[in-house]
VMD Tcl script that draws the C-alpha trace (Angstrom):
set ca {
  {37.93 -30.34 -44.45}
  {41.02 -32.25 -45.84}
  {42.05 -31.55 -49.42}
  {44.54 -33.35 -51.77}
  {45.50 -33.08 -55.44}
  {46.41 -35.96 -57.83}
  {48.88 -35.10 -60.65}
  {49.03 -37.56 -63.58}
  {51.05 -38.13 -66.75}
  {51.34 -41.10 -69.13}
  {54.15 -42.41 -66.96}
  {52.18 -42.38 -63.69}
  {50.63 -40.18 -60.95}
  {51.40 -38.69 -57.60}
  {49.15 -37.58 -54.76}
  {49.93 -34.47 -52.76}
  {50.10 -34.33 -49.01}
  {46.88 -33.43 -47.17}
  {46.01 -29.76 -46.87}
  {43.60 -29.02 -44.03}
  {41.22 -26.08 -44.44}
  {39.58 -24.68 -41.31}
  {36.64 -22.37 -42.06}
  {36.16 -19.77 -39.32}
  {32.62 -18.44 -39.17}
  {31.23 -15.42 -37.31}
  {30.14 -15.95 -33.71}
  {26.45 -16.61 -33.17}
  {24.71 -16.06 -29.84}
  {22.34 -19.01 -29.51}
  {21.04 -18.57 -25.99}
  {20.95 -15.90 -23.31}
  {19.91 -15.82 -19.67}
  {17.94 -13.72 -18.99}
  {16.33 -13.63 -22.41}
  {17.68 -10.76 -24.54}
  {16.46 -8.22 -25.24}
  {14.29 -7.68 -22.19}
  {13.74 -5.55 -19.12}
  {14.57 -7.46 -15.97}
  {13.76 -6.61 -12.38}
  {16.26 -7.06 -9.58}
  {15.41 -6.89 -5.89}
  {17.54 -4.28 -4.13}
  {20.53 -5.85 -2.39}
  {20.57 -9.02 -4.54}
  {22.94 -9.98 -7.35}
  {22.48 -10.75 -11.04}
  {24.25 -12.93 -13.59}
  {24.14 -12.58 -17.38}
  {25.10 -15.75 -19.28}
  {25.06 -16.77 -22.94}
  {25.95 -19.57 -25.30}
  {28.03 -18.58 -28.34}
  {28.93 -20.77 -31.30}
  {31.25 -20.25 -34.26}
  {31.75 -22.66 -37.18}
  {34.86 -24.88 -36.82}
  {36.22 -22.82 -34.03}
  {39.84 -23.40 -33.07}
  {40.01 -22.40 -29.46}
  {42.97 -20.22 -28.67}
  {43.91 -19.65 -32.28}
  {40.80 -17.77 -33.36}
  {39.11 -17.01 -30.00}
  {35.76 -15.38 -29.50}
  {36.15 -12.09 -27.71}
  {33.65 -10.21 -25.48}
  {33.17 -6.68 -24.32}
  {30.45 -5.65 -21.85}
  {28.88 -2.21 -21.73}
  {26.90 -0.27 -19.10}
  {24.68 2.44 -20.56}
  {26.70 2.22 -23.76}
  {30.09 2.71 -22.07}
  {32.62 -0.12 -22.24}
  {33.35 -1.59 -18.83}
  {37.12 -2.01 -18.30}
  {38.06 -5.63 -17.65}
  {34.60 -7.01 -18.49}
  {35.73 -9.33 -21.27}
  {34.35 -12.73 -20.19}
  {31.40 -14.70 -21.51}
  {29.50 -14.07 -18.27}
  {28.83 -10.85 -16.43}
  {27.95 -10.45 -12.75}
  {26.33 -7.56 -10.97}
  {27.03 -7.31 -7.27}
  {25.05 -4.72 -5.36}
  {27.41 -4.88 -2.42}
  {31.14 -4.28 -2.50}
  {33.03 -7.44 -1.60}
  {36.82 -7.54 -1.39}
  {37.09 -10.26 -4.05}
  {34.74 -8.59 -6.54}
  {36.33 -6.38 -9.24}
  {35.17 -2.81 -9.01}
  {33.72 -2.95 -12.49}
  {31.28 -5.62 -11.33}
  {29.77 -3.38 -8.64}
  {28.07 -1.06 -11.10}
  {24.73 0.42 -10.12}
  {22.21 -2.15 -11.29}
  {19.55 0.28 -12.56}
  {21.04 0.58 -16.04}
  {21.17 -0.78 -19.59}
  {23.61 -3.65 -20.11}
  {24.92 -5.03 -23.40}
  {27.71 -7.20 -24.75}
  {29.56 -7.23 -28.09}
  {30.83 -10.58 -29.33}
  {33.34 -11.03 -32.21}
  {36.29 -13.02 -33.58}
  {38.98 -12.05 -36.16}
  {36.90 -13.01 -39.14}
  {33.41 -12.69 -37.80}
  {30.73 -10.00 -37.75}
  {30.01 -8.37 -34.43}
  {27.10 -9.88 -32.49}
  {25.33 -8.09 -29.65}
  {22.83 -8.80 -26.87}
  {21.22 -6.22 -24.60}
  {19.28 -6.14 -21.37}
  {17.74 -3.47 -19.15}
  {17.96 -3.91 -15.40}
  {15.64 -2.06 -13.09}
  {16.11 -2.23 -9.34}
  {13.13 -2.76 -7.09}
  {13.92 -1.05 -3.82}
  {12.55 -2.55 -0.66}
  {12.08 1.07 0.50}
  {9.97 1.98 -2.50}
  {6.80 2.30 -0.45}
  {4.12 4.12 -2.38}
  {6.07 3.91 -5.63}
  {5.23 2.31 -9.00}
  {6.87 -0.55 -10.89}
  {6.38 -1.67 -14.50}
  {7.72 -4.39 -16.79}
  {7.12 -5.48 -20.39}
  {6.98 -3.43 -23.59}
  {9.01 -0.25 -23.32}
  {8.81 0.96 -26.91}
  {7.59 4.38 -25.80}
  {9.03 4.52 -22.28}
  {5.82 3.27 -20.69}
  {7.72 1.30 -18.06}
  {10.19 4.08 -17.30}
  {8.35 4.94 -14.12}
  {9.07 8.19 -12.28}
  {10.26 8.24 -8.69}
  {6.89 8.35 -6.94}
  {6.47 7.72 -3.22}
  {2.74 8.30 -2.61}
  {0.81 6.62 -5.42}
  {-2.94 6.48 -4.91}
  {-4.06 4.94 -8.20}
  {-2.40 3.54 -11.38}
  {-3.52 2.78 -14.95}
  {-1.75 1.16 -17.93}
  {-2.72 2.15 -21.48}
  {-1.55 0.73 -24.80}
  {1.71 2.71 -24.87}
  {1.57 4.91 -21.78}
  {1.07 4.77 -18.02}
  {-0.69 7.08 -15.57}
  {-0.68 7.47 -11.80}
  {-2.44 9.64 -9.22}
  {-0.45 11.01 -6.30}
  {-2.01 11.38 -2.87}
  {-2.11 15.15 -3.26}
  {-4.52 14.70 -6.19}
  {-2.02 15.49 -9.00}
  {-1.60 13.17 -12.00}
  {1.64 11.93 -13.49}
  {1.89 10.38 -16.97}
  {4.76 8.74 -18.84}
  {5.29 6.85 -22.11}
  {3.72 7.91 -25.38}
  {2.55 11.49 -24.88}
  {-0.72 11.45 -26.81}
  {-1.50 14.63 -24.89}
  {-0.23 16.27 -21.76}
  {-2.07 16.06 -18.45}
  {-4.35 19.12 -18.22}
  {-2.72 21.81 -16.13}
  {-5.97 22.49 -14.27}
  {-6.47 18.85 -13.21}
  {-6.49 18.69 -9.41}
  {-8.09 16.62 -6.65}
  {-7.88 13.41 -8.70}
  {-8.52 10.15 -6.86}
  {-8.39 7.59 -9.71}
  {-7.17 7.27 -13.30}
  {-7.88 5.09 -16.36}
  {-5.88 4.71 -19.59}
  {-7.02 3.65 -23.07}
  {-5.22 3.30 -26.39}
  {-4.43 6.99 -26.92}
  {-6.36 8.75 -24.21}
  {-6.63 8.96 -20.44}
  {-9.19 10.05 -17.90}
  {-9.22 10.97 -14.22}
  {-11.91 10.87 -11.57}
  {-11.93 13.84 -9.23}
  {-12.98 13.84 -5.59}
  {-16.12 15.82 -6.41}
  {-17.37 13.00 -8.69}
  {-16.52 14.70 -12.00}
  {-14.36 13.30 -14.79}
  {-11.56 14.85 -16.85}
  {-10.31 13.37 -20.16}
  {-7.31 14.09 -22.38}
  {-5.59 12.54 -25.39}
  {-6.84 11.67 -28.87}
  {-9.66 9.71 -30.47}
  {-13.38 9.48 -30.05}
  {-13.15 8.88 -26.30}
  {-11.36 12.19 -25.65}
  {-14.45 14.03 -24.43}
  {-16.72 13.92 -21.43}
  {-20.51 13.72 -21.54}
  {-22.25 16.94 -20.61}
  {-23.45 17.01 -16.99}
  {-21.63 13.82 -16.07}
  {-21.43 13.85 -12.26}
  {-21.79 11.69 -9.18}
  {-19.21 9.26 -10.59}
  {-17.62 6.70 -8.26}
  {-15.43 4.73 -10.74}
  {-14.03 5.04 -14.29}
  {-12.70 2.66 -16.96}
  {-11.09 3.14 -20.38}
  {-11.03 0.81 -23.35}
  {-9.27 1.22 -26.68}
  {-11.51 4.11 -27.70}
  {-14.42 4.12 -25.27}
  {-15.00 4.93 -21.63}
  {-17.27 3.83 -18.79}
  {-18.36 5.66 -15.64}
  {-20.09 4.10 -12.64}
  {-22.51 6.44 -10.92}
  {-23.44 6.55 -7.25}
  {-26.91 5.14 -8.06}
  {-25.37 1.95 -9.47}
  {-25.92 2.75 -13.16}
  {-23.35 3.01 -15.92}
  {-22.64 5.72 -18.50}
  {-20.59 4.92 -21.63}
  {-19.18 7.11 -24.38}
  {-16.65 7.06 -27.22}
  {-16.42 5.11 -30.48}
  {-19.23 2.76 -31.44}
  {-20.37 1.25 -34.75}
  {-23.49 -0.89 -34.67}
  {-22.99 -2.13 -38.22}
  {-19.63 -3.60 -37.31}
  {-20.75 -4.97 -33.97}
  {-18.86 -2.33 -31.94}
  {-21.56 -1.83 -29.33}
  {-19.33 -1.29 -26.30}
  {-21.01 2.03 -25.58}
  {-24.53 0.63 -25.78}
  {-25.23 0.00 -22.12}
  {-27.90 -2.70 -21.76}
  {-31.29 -1.29 -20.91}
  {-32.23 -1.52 -17.26}
  {-28.70 -2.30 -16.05}
  {-28.49 -1.34 -12.36}
  {-26.93 -2.29 -9.04}
  {-23.48 -2.24 -10.65}
  {-20.52 -2.21 -8.26}
  {-17.51 -2.47 -10.57}
  {-16.75 -1.63 -14.22}
  {-14.01 -2.56 -16.72}
  {-13.47 -1.57 -20.34}
  {-11.59 -3.85 -22.76}
  {-10.41 -3.31 -26.30}
  {-13.83 -3.23 -27.86}
  {-16.09 -4.57 -25.11}
  {-17.24 -3.77 -21.59}
  {-17.67 -5.91 -18.48}
  {-19.40 -4.97 -15.22}
  {-20.07 -6.62 -11.86}
  {-23.45 -6.42 -10.11}
  {-24.07 -6.37 -6.39}
  {-25.47 -9.90 -6.51}
  {-22.14 -11.27 -7.71}
  {-23.18 -11.77 -11.36}
  {-21.47 -10.37 -14.45}
  {-22.86 -8.49 -17.47}
  {-20.85 -7.87 -20.67}
  {-21.52 -6.20 -24.00}
  {-19.71 -4.91 -27.07}
  {-17.73 -6.56 -29.88}
  {-17.82 -10.35 -29.51}
  {-15.52 -11.62 -32.22}
  {-13.76 -14.01 -29.85}
  {-16.46 -14.68 -27.27}
  {-15.21 -11.99 -24.93}
  {-18.77 -11.01 -23.97}
  {-19.99 -14.62 -23.60}
  {-20.12 -14.68 -19.79}
  {-19.94 -18.34 -18.70}
  {-23.29 -19.77 -17.75}
  {-23.85 -19.97 -14.03}
  {-20.96 -17.67 -13.15}
  {-21.67 -16.29 -9.67}
  {-20.04 -15.18 -6.44}
  {-17.86 -12.78 -8.40}
  {-16.15 -9.97 -6.54}
  {-14.10 -8.33 -9.37}
  {-13.94 -8.17 -13.17}
  {-11.30 -7.17 -15.73}
  {-11.57 -6.72 -19.50}
  {-8.56 -7.17 -21.79}
  {-8.02 -6.78 -25.50}
  {-10.29 -9.67 -26.51}
  {-10.72 -11.57 -23.27}
  {-12.38 -11.12 -19.90}
  {-11.63 -12.24 -16.34}
  {-13.73 -12.66 -13.19}
  {-12.45 -13.07 -9.67}
  {-14.62 -15.25 -7.45}
  {-15.07 -14.94 -3.73}
  {-13.03 -18.09 -3.15}
  {-9.96 -16.38 -4.62}
  {-10.00 -18.21 -7.97}
  {-10.23 -16.73 -11.48}
  {-12.46 -17.59 -14.44}
  {-11.52 -16.37 -17.93}
  {-13.24 -16.35 -21.32}
  {-12.71 -14.96 -24.83}
  {-9.65 -15.08 -27.11}
  {-7.09 -17.43 -25.60}
  {-4.33 -17.66 -28.22}
  {-1.65 -16.92 -25.62}
  {-3.35 -18.61 -22.70}
  {-4.48 -15.27 -21.27}
  {-7.84 -16.80 -20.25}
  {-6.24 -19.76 -18.47}
  {-4.83 -18.93 -15.00}
  {-1.83 -20.95 -13.84}
  {-2.77 -24.25 -12.26}
  {-3.41 -23.93 -8.54}
  {-3.60 -20.14 -8.53}
  {-5.65 -19.09 -5.49}
  {-5.87 -16.46 -2.76}
  {-6.21 -13.73 -5.38}
  {-7.72 -10.43 -4.32}
  {-7.34 -8.30 -7.48}
  {-7.07 -8.89 -11.24}
  {-6.03 -6.98 -14.35}
  {-6.14 -7.74 -18.08}
  {-3.89 -6.39 -20.85}
  {-4.16 -6.85 -24.60}
  {-3.23 -10.54 -24.49}
  {-2.00 -11.13 -20.96}
  {-3.44 -11.21 -17.47}
  {-2.26 -10.40 -13.96}
  {-3.37 -11.27 -10.42}
  {-2.53 -9.74 -7.04}
  {-2.52 -12.34 -4.23}
  {-3.47 -11.51 -0.68}
  {0.14 -11.94 0.48}
  {1.13 -8.96 -1.69}
  {2.71 -10.99 -4.50}
  {1.89 -10.76 -8.24}
  {1.34 -13.51 -10.84}
  {1.11 -12.90 -14.61}
  {0.35 -15.20 -17.55}
  {-0.44 -15.06 -21.27}
  {1.48 -13.32 -24.04}
  {5.11 -12.68 -23.05}
  {6.44 -11.31 -26.32}
  {7.59 -8.14 -24.54}
  {8.35 -9.60 -21.12}
  {5.01 -8.48 -19.70}
  {4.64 -11.68 -17.77}
  {8.27 -11.83 -16.58}
  {7.04 -10.90 -13.12}
  {9.69 -10.02 -10.58}
  {9.52 -11.48 -7.11}
  {7.36 -8.88 -5.40}
  {5.77 -8.42 -2.00}
  {3.63 -5.79 -0.29}
  {1.94 -4.78 -3.53}
  {-1.21 -2.67 -3.11}
  {-2.59 -2.55 -6.68}
  {-1.90 -3.77 -10.24}
  {-2.73 -2.70 -13.79}
  {-2.20 -4.20 -17.26}
  {-1.73 -2.31 -20.52}
  {-1.26 -3.32 -24.13}
  {2.06 -5.06 -23.58}
  {3.16 -4.03 -20.11}
  {2.21 -4.60 -16.49}
  {2.22 -2.19 -13.56}
  {2.18 -2.46 -9.79}
  {2.18 -0.01 -6.92}
  {3.93 -0.82 -3.65}
  {1.87 -0.39 -0.47}
  {2.81 2.50 1.77}
  {1.49 2.82 5.34}
  {1.81 6.57 4.92}
  {-0.69 6.81 2.03}
  {-4.38 7.20 2.88}
  {-5.93 4.94 0.24}
  {-9.61 4.95 -0.62}
  {-11.43 2.52 1.65}
  {-14.06 -0.04 0.73}
  {-15.39 -1.10 4.13}
  {-16.65 -4.39 2.69}
  {-13.03 -5.36 2.03}
  {-10.88 -3.05 4.16}
  {-12.59 -3.01 7.58}
  {-12.95 -5.88 10.08}
  {-14.75 -5.55 13.42}
  {-13.75 -8.07 16.09}
  {-15.94 -8.51 19.17}
  {-16.23 -11.00 22.03}
  {-19.10 -13.42 21.36}
  {-18.90 -14.43 25.04}
  {-19.87 -10.91 26.12}
  {-23.31 -9.35 25.70}
  {-21.68 -5.96 26.28}
  {-19.07 -6.46 23.57}
  {-21.67 -7.53 21.04}
  {-23.88 -4.59 21.97}
  {-21.11 -2.06 21.45}
  {-20.30 -3.62 18.06}
  {-23.95 -3.48 17.02}
  {-24.30 0.07 18.20}
  {-21.23 1.05 16.18}
  {-22.61 -0.54 13.03}
  {-25.98 1.12 13.49}
  {-24.77 4.63 14.37}
  {-21.28 5.20 12.99}
  {-21.83 6.64 9.47}
  {-20.72 4.68 6.37}
  {-19.63 1.40 8.02}
  {-22.73 -0.76 7.66}
  {-21.01 -3.03 5.13}
  {-18.03 -3.83 7.37}
  {-16.90 -7.39 8.01}
  {-17.60 -8.80 11.49}
  {-15.82 -11.56 13.39}
  {-16.96 -12.86 16.75}
  {-14.33 -14.61 18.89}
  {-15.10 -16.52 22.05}
  {-12.91 -14.99 24.75}
  {-13.21 -15.90 28.43}
  {-13.27 -12.53 30.20}
  {-11.37 -11.83 33.43}
  {-9.36 -15.02 33.01}
  {-6.50 -13.94 35.25}
  {-7.84 -13.81 38.84}
  {-4.77 -12.00 40.18}
  {-5.81 -8.86 38.26}
  {-9.58 -8.92 37.78}
  {-10.93 -6.37 35.31}
  {-7.71 -5.81 33.40}
  {-8.77 -7.79 30.35}
  {-5.69 -9.98 30.28}
  {-5.07 -13.17 28.36}
  {-2.16 -15.57 28.00}
  {-0.33 -15.85 24.73}
  {-1.69 -19.41 24.37}
  {-5.25 -18.25 24.87}
  {-4.83 -15.29 22.60}
  {-3.60 -17.65 19.89}
  {-6.38 -20.15 20.34}
  {-9.27 -17.80 21.08}
  {-8.45 -14.86 18.82}
  {-5.55 -15.26 16.37}
  {-6.58 -18.66 14.97}
  {-10.20 -17.50 14.36}
  {-8.77 -14.36 12.72}
  {-6.42 -16.38 10.46}
  {-9.26 -18.76 9.65}
  {-11.42 -15.80 8.66}
  {-8.67 -14.59 6.30}
  {-8.44 -18.06 4.73}
  {-12.18 -18.17 4.26}
  {-12.20 -14.70 2.71}
  {-9.13 -14.77 0.42}
  {-10.21 -11.72 -1.61}
  {-10.20 -9.54 1.51}
  {-7.20 -8.31 3.48}
  {-8.52 -5.62 5.85}
  {-6.20 -2.64 6.37}
  {-8.28 -1.54 9.39}
  {-9.36 -3.66 12.37}
  {-11.45 -2.39 15.28}
  {-11.11 -4.30 18.59}
  {-14.22 -3.95 20.72}
  {-15.13 -3.79 24.37}
  {-14.52 -6.83 26.63}
  {-11.63 -8.13 24.57}
  {-8.19 -8.29 26.23}
  {-5.87 -5.30 26.16}
  {-2.82 -7.26 27.37}
  {-1.18 -10.57 26.70}
  {1.11 -12.05 29.31}
  {3.81 -14.68 29.00}
  {4.67 -14.41 32.68}
  {3.46 -12.14 35.47}
  {5.97 -9.43 34.60}
  {5.83 -9.47 30.80}
  {2.80 -8.03 29.04}
  {2.17 -7.43 25.34}
  {-0.51 -5.85 23.18}
  {-3.10 -7.95 21.28}
  {-3.17 -5.08 18.76}
  {0.45 -5.73 17.85}
  {-0.17 -9.49 17.62}
  {-2.99 -8.86 15.14}
  {-0.86 -6.36 13.23}
  {1.83 -8.97 12.58}
  {-0.28 -12.17 12.39}
  {-0.51 -12.59 8.60}
  {1.69 -11.88 5.58}
  {0.89 -8.99 3.25}
  {-0.37 -5.58 4.24}
  {-0.20 -5.01 7.99}
  {-3.51 -3.66 9.38}
  {-4.00 -0.64 11.58}
  {-5.71 -1.93 14.75}
  {-7.64 0.49 16.91}
  {-9.83 -0.17 19.98}
  {-13.23 1.03 21.10}
  {-12.94 -0.19 24.66}
  {-13.54 2.70 27.03}
  {-14.25 2.11 30.73}
  {-17.97 1.24 30.38}
  {-20.42 0.47 27.62}
  {-21.96 3.91 28.20}
  {-18.57 5.56 27.60}
  {-18.28 3.55 24.36}
  {-21.79 4.62 23.38}
  {-20.99 8.28 24.00}
  {-17.88 7.98 21.83}
  {-19.88 6.43 18.97}
  {-22.55 9.11 19.37}
  {-19.80 11.73 18.84}
  {-18.76 9.95 15.62}
  {-22.38 9.98 14.46}
  {-22.99 13.64 15.27}
  {-19.73 14.96 13.81}
  {-20.11 12.75 10.75}
  {-23.60 14.06 10.12}
  {-22.74 17.70 10.69}
  {-19.20 18.05 9.34}
  {-18.59 15.16 6.89}
  {-21.96 13.99 5.57}
  {-21.73 10.95 3.32}
  {-18.02 10.48 4.08}
  {-16.27 7.57 5.78}
  {-13.39 9.78 6.89}
  {-14.90 12.18 9.39}
  {-13.04 15.51 9.39}
  {-14.27 18.17 11.76}
  {-12.04 21.00 10.57}
  {-12.83 20.34 6.90}
  {-16.46 20.87 7.77}
  {-15.74 24.18 9.50}
  {-15.17 23.12 13.09}
  {-12.67 25.41 14.76}
  {-10.27 22.97 16.42}
  {-7.11 24.94 15.65}
  {-4.82 24.79 18.71}
  {-2.27 22.33 20.04}
  {-1.11 22.08 23.65}
  {2.44 20.84 24.08}
  {2.86 20.52 27.84}
  {6.44 19.37 28.27}
  {6.62 19.83 32.03}
  {7.89 16.92 34.16}
  {7.80 16.92 37.97}
  {10.44 18.92 39.75}
  {13.82 17.29 40.35}
  {13.57 14.56 37.72}
  {16.79 14.10 35.77}
  {16.67 12.19 32.49}
  {18.43 12.29 29.14}
  {16.91 14.50 26.44}
  {14.01 15.32 28.69}
  {12.69 18.03 26.43}
  {12.87 16.02 23.20}
  {9.29 14.73 23.27}
  {7.68 18.13 23.37}
  {10.18 19.56 20.90}
  {9.50 16.66 18.56}
  {5.77 17.25 18.65}
  {6.30 20.94 18.01}
  {8.57 20.28 15.06}
  {6.08 17.82 13.57}
  {3.29 20.39 13.83}
  {5.40 23.12 12.27}
  {6.43 20.82 9.41}
  {2.71 20.11 8.78}
  {2.05 23.83 8.37}
  {0.59 24.65 11.81}
  {1.19 28.28 12.71}
  {3.44 28.86 15.79}
  {0.65 30.99 17.16}
  {-1.54 27.87 17.36}
  {1.02 25.87 19.37}
  {0.97 26.43 23.15}
  {4.28 25.17 24.56}
  {5.41 24.92 28.15}
  {8.60 23.20 29.25}
  {12.30 23.55 29.56}
  {15.32 23.78 27.35}
  {17.96 23.46 30.05}
  {21.46 22.47 28.98}
  {22.82 19.05 29.91}
  {24.71 19.10 33.22}
  {26.65 15.85 32.78}
  {27.39 13.42 29.96}
  {28.22 9.70 30.04}
  {31.14 8.37 28.01}
  {28.76 7.44 25.18}
  {27.56 11.03 24.92}
  {24.18 10.45 26.57}
  {23.00 13.16 28.91}
  {22.89 11.79 32.44}
  {21.89 14.90 34.33}
  {19.41 17.39 32.99}
  {17.39 19.06 35.70}
  {13.82 19.89 34.83}
  {13.04 23.15 36.59}
  {9.46 23.95 37.53}
  {7.55 25.44 34.61}
  {4.04 26.70 34.20}
  {1.66 23.76 33.78}
  {-0.84 24.30 30.98}
  {-4.18 23.56 32.57}
  {-6.53 25.69 30.44}
  {-6.82 26.11 26.67}
  {-9.43 26.51 23.97}
  {-10.22 25.03 20.55}
  {-8.02 21.97 21.05}
  {-6.86 19.80 18.12}
  {-4.09 17.91 19.93}
  {-2.52 17.49 23.37}
  {0.75 15.98 24.62}
  {1.90 15.95 28.22}
  {3.77 13.91 30.80}
  {0.43 12.79 32.25}
  {0.66 11.44 35.75}
  {4.38 12.26 35.81}
  {3.34 15.90 36.20}
  {2.82 14.84 39.78}
  {1.14 17.92 41.19}
  {-1.75 17.22 38.85}
  {-2.39 13.75 40.28}
  {-3.40 10.47 38.68}
  {-6.89 11.69 37.73}
  {-5.95 15.06 36.31}
  {-8.37 14.56 33.38}
  {-11.43 14.23 35.58}
  {-10.71 16.21 38.76}
  {-10.96 19.61 37.12}
  {-7.23 20.37 36.94}
  {-7.05 20.36 33.10}
  {-9.94 22.09 31.32}
  {-10.64 22.72 27.67}
  {-13.15 25.27 26.32}
  {-14.51 26.28 22.96}
  {-14.26 23.87 20.03}
  {-12.50 21.09 21.94}
  {-14.57 18.01 21.10}
  {-12.36 16.74 18.29}
  {-8.72 16.17 19.23}
  {-6.07 13.52 19.87}
  {-3.91 12.88 22.93}
  {-0.49 11.39 23.75}
  {1.06 11.24 27.18}
  {4.62 10.32 28.11}
  {3.88 7.60 30.62}
  {4.10 3.83 30.72}
  {0.79 2.21 31.59}
  {-1.82 4.63 30.31}
  {-3.56 1.91 28.27}
  {-4.07 -0.58 31.08}
  {-7.49 -1.30 32.57}
  {-7.87 -0.95 36.32}
  {-4.38 -2.09 37.29}
  {-4.27 -1.66 41.09}
  {-0.50 -1.35 40.97}
  {-0.46 1.65 38.66}
  {-1.95 5.13 38.83}
  {-1.38 5.53 35.06}
  {-4.85 4.50 33.78}
  {-5.23 7.62 31.73}
  {-7.22 6.21 28.87}
  {-10.14 5.30 31.14}
  {-10.32 8.83 32.53}
  {-9.82 10.51 29.15}
  {-13.09 9.11 27.86}
  {-15.17 9.93 30.96}
  {-18.25 12.15 30.82}
  {-16.53 15.03 32.70}
  {-13.06 14.62 31.14}
  {-11.02 17.78 30.62}
  {-13.63 20.07 32.15}
  {-16.42 18.96 29.85}
  {-19.92 17.70 30.41}
  {-21.69 14.80 28.74}
  {-18.44 13.72 27.03}
  {-18.10 16.90 24.99}
  {-14.36 17.30 25.74}
  {-13.22 13.70 25.33}
  {-10.59 12.96 22.61}
  {-11.37 11.12 19.40}
  {-8.04 9.30 19.39}
  {-5.40 8.25 21.91}
  {-2.11 6.37 21.71}
  {-1.37 4.29 24.81}
  {0.88 1.58 26.22}
  {-0.19 -1.58 28.03}
  {3.23 -2.14 29.63}
  {6.49 -0.27 30.31}
  {7.87 0.82 26.92}
  {10.67 2.87 28.52}
  {11.22 6.32 27.07}
  {12.61 5.09 23.71}
  {9.29 3.26 23.25}
  {7.07 6.30 23.60}
  {5.29 7.16 20.37}
  {7.11 9.38 17.90}
  {5.27 12.61 18.64}
  {6.46 14.38 15.46}
  {4.82 11.73 13.27}
  {1.73 11.40 15.45}
  {0.82 15.10 15.55}
  {2.34 15.91 12.16}
  {0.22 13.29 10.40}
  {-2.90 14.40 12.26}
  {-2.33 18.07 11.50}
  {-1.72 17.31 7.79}
  {-5.08 15.56 7.49}
  {-4.16 11.87 7.79}
  {-6.59 9.63 9.64}
  {-6.06 8.63 13.25}
  {-5.33 4.99 12.36}
  {-2.44 6.07 10.13}
  {-1.13 8.73 12.53}
  {-1.19 6.33 15.48}
  {0.43 3.30 13.87}
  {3.05 5.22 11.90}
  {4.21 6.76 15.17}
  {4.33 3.41 17.03}
  {7.76 2.33 18.32}
  {6.92 -0.50 20.79}
  {5.02 -3.81 20.73}
  {3.21 -2.67 23.92}
  {1.24 -0.20 21.83}
  {-2.52 0.29 21.82}
  {-4.52 2.87 19.85}
  {-7.94 3.85 21.19}
  {-10.52 5.39 18.86}
  {-12.08 5.12 15.44}
  {-9.41 4.70 12.71}
  {-11.15 6.94 10.16}
  {-11.41 10.16 12.18}
  {-9.12 12.98 11.09}
  {-8.69 16.58 12.07}
}
mol new
graphics top color blue
foreach p $ca { graphics top sphere $p radius 0.5 }
foreach p [lrange $ca 0 end-1] q [lrange $ca 1 end] { graphics top cylinder $p $q radius 0.2 }
display resetview
């Protein structure tokens, strides 16, 4: 302020001139964006901006300025002395080098002036990579490192505890991070799911047994607990769902205090899903109703009257959630942070999770929504897509990114859709026969589409449709089905007999309906396979093979594996012989690629029968491409035994002829009823095209194919093309045979090897070697 002094004597007084006093106070950070401190997620390739508002009492700008220094991982960044800080994930010529720091780091700023006390703000930035398929993400409370996720690429299951996180890898091993209440048991293998409580964890193994570790009353497993299909962990109690639809509970319970979460209601049966909250339990029954028990201090077990059509449940600290079949959520219990109240308009949800005082939802487009308590940033949800699963812990949230390479557990009621032609008695019959005879698919979803068969008179019998008709007759009904079933997003679609195999825009341009379906909707892209052999009898014989091998080699399993059940399909034929005199770049690469994929998958060289050439290139173009590589005559492989896979040039091995599979020129013996095929030819997926001799798929599934009788030597999976893909469009043989040899299912092996939109996969998606 302004100060003066008055000096007086008996003779008079005088007033001094004004003295101005400016009081300089310490700087105070009043606002930050993003909120500090917090962990913030940044999509790979995007930029970030830190901003703040700083005040200081009676500040004289320029005379007593506020100063700033930014730090990355505790190290001062040279030149970073402004109030704002930018992160650029791409180097631009006008961006200072210090602003192109790697974004996955801890950032902080120190603020001061000459008379003030230092002020600081801090943030953590974590980068979400668009290539993080199969990995985990986490945000929220990080007091014990529970969101410091490891670099996983093949996550099968995730769980969020109070102060720790757990994940199962596809190889059955378990990874844990955060508060280490106890280490993962060294003998834990073959895990398929995990659950996490306050200070303990448990894992479900593929044989239906359960392993627990950690501290507290829940850190034990009931004697003789077996035949378990699902697990759940609360604060200090556990639940197990058995194959017979009943529930087992164990851990802490105190009747006098109302802690009855382990007291399973008498007569409870037909349970399909379980969830354990802080001190209560919630389960879903097959009729779509919900049952809850345990501590009820906040109404968390008071299931709303009339609640029905429920497809999933989740139990939090003191609240419960139910997902209805229309994709909406109902919540009840303690609602101090709004955890029971979903955001207005939230719909199209297909999975839910509940933390201590917050909730999360996974939408069918792969995005995530969170609400409720945000004291640790647990609802600061990054912009996500392609998410496969979510979990919520005490104060943090987890997500796992979908990977097409991971073979996730399949619930056919959600993950399998059968599409048939309602205008064809034959198509409907094949669909019905599949449902009745193919093991473990009786609960699959079914969609009938009205398709006018043989609509293009110029090529009768080819199963063609125009892009307009495909959209109107197939794609729109499919999209409508997805809208009517928002909690389902099938990963597998089977396309049945008498549906089109080609889509034409003009008489020379044909596409695959499979590819159209694969790309029709946002979110997870389905694997589409076809059961559309030449005749209904051929389709029946193929389904009979699925039935017989499933019964004898994989009883009670959706994924039918012949070799796992002891079938001796051990050998691979790599017939890389092209007709004499054909010059083409990298002619031998397809067979070499298949061989390398098999070797990488652990197949012994003695089980790979290779025939072909490795001739040097005779002439190169200016771009380095080989323009002359003569394929000399080699021995054609026409006989082999115990076949697991076969690749050849098909009809291009011209001395074999167009019908080499059925005229006795290629014969298999021994255990050769369970194998996959790929041929290096253009039109092998077309149906009865009079202009092409490359109709391999129709011959491959004939009764006498490959020297067999009564369909015993037909393949169980084939990758084909419905139009000219050119050589760069031929399936990646290393991925196709490598995935198959390593135990992945046909649907995954086929689609992960696809490189053209003219692609069609023929066979059941769940068969594997």
